[in-house]
N, C-alpha and C positions, 0 to 999 in steps of 0.2 A: 505493501500501500504506499501510495506517496503523502509526503508529510505535507503541513502545513503551507499554505502560498504565503511569502511576505509580502506585506504590504507596498503596493507600489509609491516609489517617490517623484514628485511632479514639484519640480522648483521654479518660482517664479526670478525674474532677474535680479530683484532686492535681495530674495532671500540668498541665492547664489552668491551676491559681492558680499553681503556679510557673512554667511557662513568660511569664506574663503580668507576674509580679514581674519576672522579668530584664529586662523590656520597660520596665516603668515605672520601675524604679529607676535614679536615677544612675550607682550603684556599679558597674551590670553594665559589664561591659567589651562596647565597642562590638559586637566580633564575635561575641559572645554575645546580644547584643539582638537583632541580624540575624538569627542563624540561630534564634532563639524567635519572630519576625516570621516567616518562613518556616513553621514548622511549624503556627502557631497559623494562618496562611493556608491550609495542606493540608489542615488540618482542618476547614475553614470550606469545601472543597470546592472551593476554584479551583482552575485547571488549574497546571503550571510555566511555561508562559510569561506570563500572566497574574500570577502572582507576580513573574516575573523583570522585567516592565516597572511594577508597581505599588513596587517595591521597589527599582528602579534596579540591579538586578545581572542577571548572565548566568545564561541557562539550565540551564547546565551546575553551576552555586554552587546553583541551586534544589534539583534533580535528586540531589546530591549530599548535602547534610543530608537531606533529605527519606529519603533511603533510609539516611543513617546512624542517624536517630531512628526508624525501622522497626524496625530491627536491633538497638541499643542501649538505645532509649528516652532517657531525658534524658540517660543518659552519654554516650552517643553527640555530644552536642552539644560537650560538652568537649574540647579540645584533648589527644590521645595523646601518655602520656608520652615525654619524649625521652631518648636513651641518658646514661649516665653518671652522675655519683657521686647515690646516692639524694637524695630531699629531703630537708632539714632543715625546710622552711616548709611548714604544710598548708595546704588549702584555705580552712580555717575562716579560718585567718591573715591569708592574703591577704585575704580576703574582710574582714576587720575592717580591713586597713589601709586598702582601696580605700574601704570605708563612712566610717569614721573623718576621714579625708583630706577627702572633698568634703561630707560633711555635718555635721560638727562643725568648732568652732575651741580652741584652748587657750584657759585661763582667764588668760594673760597676753601674749596676741599676738592679730595678726590672722590669721596661719593657722600650719601645722604646718610644722617643719622635720624635717628627716630624725633629729635628735638625740632632740628632744623627742616626736614622736612614738613612738618606738624605746622609749626612758623610758615610754611612757605604755602602749604594748601589751606590753610585756616581750621585744623584740625587739632585735636588735643594728641598727645604723645603717647595715649594709652591705645588711642584710637589707630595710630600706624603702627602701633607694636604689634596690635592684634592681626590686622591686616598681612603682616610682615609676616608672623607666625602662623597666619592662616595658609599662603600662598608657597611657602618656605622660601621666605629672602633673606638672605643675610649679605646685606652690602659690606658690613666690616668685617666678611673674611674674604680670603682670597688664598686659591690653591694654584700649584704649578701643572703644566703638563708639556709633554715634547711628543709629538710623534717620530716614530722611525722615519729615516728617509733612505734606507738600506732597500738596493735595488731586490735581494735575494729575501727581503724581511717575511715573506710566503712561507718559503723552503726551512728558512732558518726554524721560526716558529714550531713548523710539522718536526721538523728531526728532535729542538730541546724537547717538546711537550709530549713526542714519543717515548723517550727516552723516559721521561716522568711516570708516564700512564703505563709503559710496558717494554721495562728495562729487559735488557738482553742476560740469556742464560750464560751460564758460568765466566759472568763479568760483574765488573763494579763500576755503578756509576757516581762520579764525584764532581760537586760543583766548586769551581776552585777561581777566586778570588783575590785581589791583596787590597787589605784595609791600611792605605801610607797615612802618611802625620799622625799618629795617633802621639797628643802632646804629653807629656809629662808635667802636670799641671800642680800648681802649690798654693794654696790661698793667701793674702797676703796679713791673715789673722785667723785664730782656730775658729774653729765652725762649732758652735754652739747647737748641743743636745736638741733635739723635741721633747718638750714638758706639755703637760696636760694644757691642752688648749692652745700652744704655739706648735707652731712646725720646726721643723731643723733649720738653721737659719748661717747662711756662710756671706763672705764677703763678696760683691760683682765683681772685684778685680785678682788677679793671681798673677802667680810669677813662671815664667816659662823654663824647663827646664833641660829641655830636648825634646828630641822623636822618637819616634820608631815606627817599624811597619811590617804589619802582621800578615801573612799567608796563610791562608785558609783552604781547606778541603773538605767538603761536609759531605758525609757519605749518604743518599738519599734514601738507601732503604733501613740502615740503623739507628742514623740520625748522628753517628759519633763525627768528630772533626778532628782531621791532623791538620795543624797548627804549625808554623816555624816564624820566628821574629828575628828580622835584622836591621840593620842602620839605614838601609836605603834599598828603593825599590827601582831595578835595572833588570836586564835581561838574565844577567848574570846569578842575582837571586833567585829567579825564576826557574833558572836550570838545576840552580840548588834545590828550588822545592821539589820540582819535580825528579829529582834524584831520591829527595827524602821519599816521595809520593811511591817510588819504584822498590825501597826497601819495606816501605810500610806496609804494602799489599800482599799476599799472598804470589809466590810466581807464577802458579797455574789459572791465575784469573787475568781477564782482559780487561784493560782500564780506559772505560770513556770519561773523558772530562769534556766537561762542561766549564765556559770561561769568557770574555767578553774579547774586543778587537783592541785592544790597548798594542801599542806598537810592542813594546818588550817580548808581546806573546808570540810574534813574528819574525824574529828574525833571523838571520842563517844561522847563526848557533844553533836555538830552539828547532828549527825547523831539521838541522843537522842531527842535531841528538833524538828528534823524535820517529826520525829514519833509520837510528840504529836500534830505537826499540818502539818494534811494531806491536805491541800489544798497546801501546798507547793509541788513543784516537780523539782526537778532538774536534769538539763540537762547537762553533763560535755563534754566542748569541748575536742577533739583530743591531746594529748601533743603534745606538739612545733606547736601549731596551734591558736597560740594568734587571728590572724588575722580575725579567726570565727568569735570572740566576739566583736558587732556592739559597745560596749562600748569602746573599744578602739579605734575607731574614735574620739568618743567626749572627750576622754581623750588628742587626738592632738589638737584639738578645744583648749582646755583650755590650753596648752602648748603654743600654736601659738601664742594666742590671748591674753593671761593672763603672764603667768609665764614665759617663757625667757626673756624678758625685763622688768620683775616688780621689785621693790627693797624693800627690808623688812629688818625692825633693828630687828624682832623678832617672833617669833612663834605665838604669840595671834593676830600680825598683818597680817600676813600671811594667818591665817583662816579667819579671819575677811574679807580679800579680796576677798580669794576665794568662800567664804557664799555670798558676795554680788556680783561677777560673776555670780554664780549659778541662784540665784534669778532674775539676768538681762535675761538669760537665758533664764529659764522658762517661763517669759513674753510672749516670742514668739519662742517658738521652732521649729525648724524644723528636723520632724524626716528623720533618715537616711535609704533608700529606697535599699533594698538587691535586685539585678535581676538577679544573674547566680543561674540557678538547681544543685543539689546536680550531677545530672549525667555531666553536662557543666562544674563544679569543677571538679570530678575527670578524667574527660577526657582532662581536659588541664595538671593536674598533671600526667598523664599517659603518653602525648606525651612529658612533659618535660623530664621527667626518661628516655624515650627512647632518647632524644637527649645528654643526658649526657653519656648513656650508650656508644652512637655511637662515639662520640667526644673522649673517654676514651680508645678507640681501634687504 
């Protein structure tokens, strides 16, 4: 038996223009933009299943908003009013807050605050705060990002992620990198201990006592780490670390090394050494994609749990502390589990690229 027939959507020119404006403008709430795309797709003759696949939503969601629009037109796409005290802020004022926040900046700052925007639009600070919170707007925050320009990006992602999700038999997979220029820092005054109601306190300034460089290889199956500390980070030191790995890993196992594209990893001396040790297979991560190397996650643990709040008055003291921390970590290691497939990663990046391209128009 055939299922229920989807209601036909026919748009007027004014309705289509309004829906398209909701999808194009960055000021539109993401939920409203999605509902508008559903209706536009329905008006173009697509079936509910096709719309759901294209927009990455469930078919019941498509059915719901298609029927809501058919019954109430544009008003059907807006959220229904909730019980409680009558609204004191109109839809136009809400739109003005969102539009001003996303599309303008104040004359005397790089971003709006709740107070400055409230003064600009004649609203209360609490009203602006509530609107920002409802729409997930945080002008005071900024995140960094960078897309890899590596021409072999897709192949390298599939290669590295394939090792994580399906490591080869009779082999060990090691994520290798160096944490360079680790500073031996000492505060200019003693650190005051934590007390009830008072956090630990340290001076903002410090004394430098030199730097050290840590090479680390994270075993993705066991979580154990091979570490080696050096005064410098050149190809010579990287070769010594490869020799350390060669001694540590049982000779009957192949060694798959995941590392970045640093020049010290590709010198003629390194290539010659790798040719002389055929059990070593190097897998390079894409440029500007350090997030793909799991040892970076381990470096974060080291920084958070040991280095950030530690004090050291010499490089030997720093090295001793790091070695002790690695020994303790290896007594009860916790492997980092990679869960996303290469297809999921590439699809996520594709969606992000489309999103930033649309926002630039």
